[in-house]
N, C-alpha and C positions, 0 to 999 in steps of 0.2 A: 403574569398574564393580565391583560387589561380588560378582560370581559367583566360585565356586570354579573355578579352572582347575588341573587336575592337572598334575604335572610328568611328564616323560618316563618311560615305564615299559617293562618288558620284555614285559609282557602285551599281545598284539596289539590286543585290543578297547580296552583303556585307552589305548593309544597312538593308535588311530584317534579315540577320544573327545577326546584332547588336541589332535589336529590339527584336528578339527572346531571345537572351542571356540576355538582360536587363530584359525582362519580367520574365524569369526563375529565375534570380537573386533575384528579388523582391519577387516572390512566395516562393522561398526557405527561404528567411529571415522571411516572414510571417509565414511559416510553423514552423520554430524553435521558434519563439516568442509564437505562439499558443501552441506548445508542452510544453514549459516552464511554461506558464500560467496554463495549465491543471495540470501539475505535481505539481505546487505550491498549486493549489486548492485542489488536492487530499491529499497532505500532511497536509494541514490545516484542512480538514474535518476528516482525520484520527486521528489527535491530539485531535480534539473536541470529537470524539467518545471515544477515550481512556480515556480522562478526565472524561466524563460523566459516563462510566462504570468502572472506575478504582477500586472501592470498590468490585464490583462483580467479576472482573478479579482477584484481590488479593485473594478473598475468594476461588475462584476455584483453584488457583495456590497454596494455602496453603496446607501443608502436611495434610494427613487425620488424624482424631482423633484417639487416642489409642483405642484398642479393648475394648468393654464394657463387664462388668461382667454380666453373665446371671445366673439366679437361676433355678435350677431344683429340682425336688423331686425324691427321690429314693423309693424303694419298701416299706420301712417302713414308708414313709410319711414325713421324715425329709428333710428339704431344705438345699441345700449347693450351693456354688458359683463356677463357672467355668470361667476361663479367656479365652478370644480370640475365642469365638465361633460365 
């Protein structure tokens, strides 16, 4: 952090400023550590879910199967096949 943090002083207001800035600096460091920890946890859980459901995801991402042949009967009763219906 590039902020100016005063050293301890005999003046009461400067000393209070020092305490506040020190407190803020500590809290900011804790915040960033917690943020990184939560991000790491999220990425770990996401990877576990991806591994658990990898087969299902690949199945859903696979190209669809080619159109099936269907059989129909014409007016004379003979069956014939048609593609892609």
